[in-house]
N, C-alpha and C positions, 0 to 999 in steps of 0.2 A: 662152347659154354661146358664148364666142368661139372663135377657130380654135386648133386644137391646135398647139403649138410643134413646130418640126421634130424635136426629141429624142423627144418623146412619139410623135410620128407613126412614128419609126423603132422606138422601143420596141414599139407596139402592132402594127405591120408585123411585127416579129419574132415577136411571140405567136401572131399568125395564121398565120404560116408553120409555126410548131412545132404548131399544131393542126390545120391542113388536110393538110399535107403534110411532116412533119418530115425526110423523106429529101432534102428540098430546102435544109435547113441547110447553111450554108457558114461556113468561118471569115471570109470577108469580112462576114458579117452582124454578127459579133462586133467586127470593126474598125470598122464603121461605127457601131454601139452607143457604142464607147470615143471615136470621135470626137466624138460629142455629150455627151462628160463622164459616161457611165456607168462606173463602176468595175467590175472583174470581180466584186467581191462583190455589187453590185447586179444585174449580169446573171446571176450564180449563183441569186440569189433569184428573179428574173423565170423562170427556166427551172424551178425548183423549183414555184412557184405554178402555172405553165400546166401542167407535167406533172401537177401534183396534180387540178388542176380537169378536166382531160383524162381521168385516171383515173378520177376519181370519177364523172363523167357517164358514161362507158363502163360502169363496173360498175353504176350505177343503171339505164342503159338494158337492159343484159343481164340483168338480174334483174326487169324489168319495174317498177321503181319510177315510180308516177305523181308527176306534178308536182303541188306543192302549189296550189291554184286561185288564191291571190293572186299567185303567179309570173308569172302571164299579164299581170299589170300592171307588172311590171318588167322584161319582155323589153327586150331593146336596140332601139332605134329603128333602122329600116331604113338611114337616112342613115349610121348609125354602121359598118355592116356592109358597105358597100359597099367594093369593091377599089379 
C-alpha cells in the first residue's frame, strides 16, 4: 500500500481526534477538511460513522461483550495507529 494522500490523512486525523478527545475538535478542523475538498455532507457522514463506532464499542465494552476470535487477525497494524 502506498502513502496516504494529504486529504485522507486529514480525514483520518480528524476521526482519531473525535475518538480520542472530542473536546479538542475545533471549527478549524472542519475548514481543513473543506480545504482538502471534502463537502459538508462528506464531513457529516464521517462524524456519524466515527460517532456510531465509538458508541458501539463503548456499549460493547460496557456490557462485557467479548471480541470474536477472528477479529484479532483484522486489528489495525501498529504503523497505522501512530500519531
